[in-house]
C-alpha positions in Angstrom: -3.0 -28.5 -5.0 -6.8 -29.0 -5.2 -8.8 -25.9 -4.2 -12.0 -26.8 -5.9 -13.5 -29.1 -3.3 -16.3 -27.1 -1.6 -15.9 -28.8 1.8 -12.1 -28.1 1.9 -12.5 -24.5 0.9 -15.4 -24.0 3.4 -13.2 -25.5 6.2 -10.4 -23.2 5.2 -12.7 -20.2 5.8 -13.7 -21.7 9.2 -10.0 -21.8 10.2 -9.5 -18.2 9.2 -12.5 -17.2 11.2 -11.0 -18.5 14.4 -7.8 -16.5 14.0 -9.2 -13.2 12.5 -10.0 -10.2 14.7 -11.7 -7.1 13.3 -13.2 -3.9 14.8 -16.6 -2.5 14.2 -15.3 0.5 12.2 -13.2 -1.7 10.0 -16.2 -4.0 9.3 -18.0 -1.2 7.5 -15.1 -0.8 5.1 -14.9 -4.5 4.1 -16.3 -5.6 0.8 -16.4 -8.9 -1.1 -16.0 -7.1 -4.5 -13.2 -4.7 -3.7 -10.0 -4.4 -1.7 -7.3 -7.0 -1.1 -7.9 -10.8 -0.9 -7.2 -10.6 2.8 -10.0 -7.9 3.2 -12.4 -10.1 1.2 -11.7 -13.1 3.5 -12.4 -10.8 6.5 -15.7 -9.7 4.9 -16.8 -13.3 4.5 -15.8 -14.2 8.1 -17.3 -11.1 9.8 -20.6 -11.2 7.7 -21.2 -14.9 8.2 -23.7 -16.1 10.8 -22.4 -17.9 13.9 -24.0 -20.5 16.1 -23.1 -23.0 18.9 -24.2 -26.6 19.3 -25.3 -28.2 22.5 -21.7 -28.9 23.4 -20.7 -25.3 23.1 -18.7 -25.7 19.9 -19.0 -22.6 17.6 -19.7 -22.8 13.9 -20.3 -20.3 11.1 -22.7 -20.4 8.2 -21.4 -18.8 5.0 -23.4 -18.1 1.9 -22.5 -20.3 -1.0 -22.2 -17.5 -3.6 -19.7 -15.7 -1.2 -17.4 -18.7 -1.5 -17.8 -18.8 -5.3 -17.0 -15.0 -5.6 -14.1 -15.3 -3.2 -12.6 -18.3 -5.1 -13.0 -16.4 -8.4 -11.3 -13.3 -7.0 -8.4 -15.3 -5.5 -7.8 -17.1 -8.8 -8.0 -13.7 -10.7 -5.3 -12.3 -8.3 -3.0 -15.3 -8.9 -3.5 -15.0 -12.7 -2.7 -11.3 -12.6 0.5 -12.0 -10.7 1.5 -14.6 -13.2 0.8 -12.2 -16.1 2.8 -9.4 -14.5 5.7 -11.9 -13.9 5.7 -13.0 -17.6 5.6 -9.3 -18.8 8.4 -8.4 -16.5 10.6 -11.3 -17.7 10.0 -10.2 -21.3 11.1 -6.7 -20.4 14.2 -7.9 -18.6 15.2 -10.0 -21.6 14.8 -7.1 -24.0 16.8 -4.8 -21.8 19.5 -7.4 -21.4 19.9 -7.6 -25.1 20.0 -3.8 -25.4 22.8 -3.7 -22.7 24.7 -6.4 -24.6 24.4 -4.3 -27.8 25.6 -1.2 -26.0 28.6 -3.0 -24.6 29.5 -4.3 -28.1 29.1 -0.8 -29.5 31.2 0.7 -26.7 33.9 -1.9 -27.3 34.0 -1.2 -31.0 34.2 2.5 -30.4 37.1 2.1 -27.9 39.0 -0.1 -30.5 38.5 2.5 -33.1 39.8 5.2 -30.8 42.9 3.2 -29.9 43.6 2.6 -33.6 43.2 6.3 -34.4 45.7 7.3 -31.8 48.4 5.4 -33.6 47.8 7.1 -37.0 48.8 10.5 -38.3 48.1 13.7 -36.4 45.9 14.9 -39.2 42.9 12.7 -39.5 40.2 12.8 -42.2 36.7 12.4 -40.9 33.8 12.5 -43.3 36.0 14.4 -45.7 37.1 16.9 -43.1 40.6 17.2 -41.7 40.7 17.2 -37.9 43.4 17.4 -35.4 44.1 14.3 -33.4 43.1 16.0 -30.2 39.8 17.2 -31.8 39.1 13.7 -33.1 39.9 12.2 -29.7 37.5 14.7 -28.0 34.7 13.7 -30.4 35.2 10.0 -29.8 35.3 10.4 -26.1 32.1 12.4 -26.3 30.5 9.5 -28.1 31.8 7.1 -25.5 30.4 9.3 -22.7 27.0 9.2 -24.4 27.2 5.5 -24.9 28.2 5.1 -21.2 25.3 7.2 -20.1 22.9 5.0 -22.1 24.6 1.9 -20.7 24.3 3.1 -17.1 20.6 4.0 -17.8 19.8 0.5 -19.2 21.7 -1.2 -16.3 19.6 0.9 -13.9 16.4 -0.1 -15.7 17.5 -3.8 -15.8 18.1 -3.8 -12.0 14.7 -2.3 -11.4 13.0 -4.8 -13.6 14.9 -7.6 -12.0 13.9 -6.4 -8.6 10.2 -6.3 -9.7 10.6 -9.9 -11.1 12.0 -11.2 -7.8 9.3 -9.4 -5.8 6.6 -10.9 -8.1 8.1 -14.4 -7.7 8.3 -14.0 -3.9 4.7 -12.8 -3.7 3.5 -15.7 -5.8 5.5 -18.1 -3.7 4.1 -16.6 -0.5 0.5 -16.9 -1.8 1.1 -20.5 -2.8 2.7 -21.3 0.6 -0.2 -19.6 2.4 -2.8 -21.6 0.4 -0.9 -24.9 1.0 -0.8 -24.1 4.8 -4.6 -23.4 4.7 -5.2 -26.6 2.8 -3.3 -28.6 5.4 -5.2 -27.0 8.2 -8.5 -27.6 6.4 -7.7 -31.3 5.9 -6.9 -31.7 9.5 -10.1 -30.0 10.6 -12.1 -32.0 8.1 -10.6 -35.2 9.5 -11.4 -34.0 13.0 -15.0 -33.3 12.1 -15.3 -36.7 10.5 -14.0 -38.4 13.6 -16.4 -36.4 15.8 -19.3 -37.3 13.5 -18.3 -41.0 13.6 -18.0 -40.9 17.4 -21.5 -39.3 17.6 -22.9 -42.0 15.3 -21.3 -44.7 17.4 -22.7 -43.1 20.5 -26.2 -43.0 19.1 -25.9 -46.7 18.1 -24.9 -47.6 21.6 -27.8 -45.6 23.1 -30.3 -47.3 20.7 -28.8 -50.7 21.5 -29.3 -50.1 25.2 -32.9 -49.2 24.7 
């Protein structure tokens, strides 16, 4: 997609102006340098000057530096979303590895416990003799701790995964919205060109009659 053409971007704002409705109290809160991208679009639309031609068609005149600032803020927002998405994906990968390690550790602990149950009632652990029931209790305590860590990291993984999906969905929505605005802008640009050509042809005919 090409969002750098001034005429296309200007026409995009014209199309937004037609469908936007704001109240007087809300206008006072709008700003080009703060708030959401949607509020910044509303600011440009409500603060621009409107006029009508002799045929009654309405237009809006927007300051060039407003368009430059709005474009920069929009690109910054997209960049921030992409950065957050990358950071979240890195976190998810790290937590996935930690969960895999915990599962391996839990599996090894369970195997050791099963092996111990088949040995003598008296078990030596770090040079200390322990009863089988005492040893079993210790091992199950370790397993419980590992399970708690496993559940914790699974919870963190699900949360991170949800954040990643939300970030992807937000980015996709923004891209879809810009694509839709681009299509509308192209259609309006083509319409304006046709009207301009019709007007030129009309003037030529008038001159030819004179």
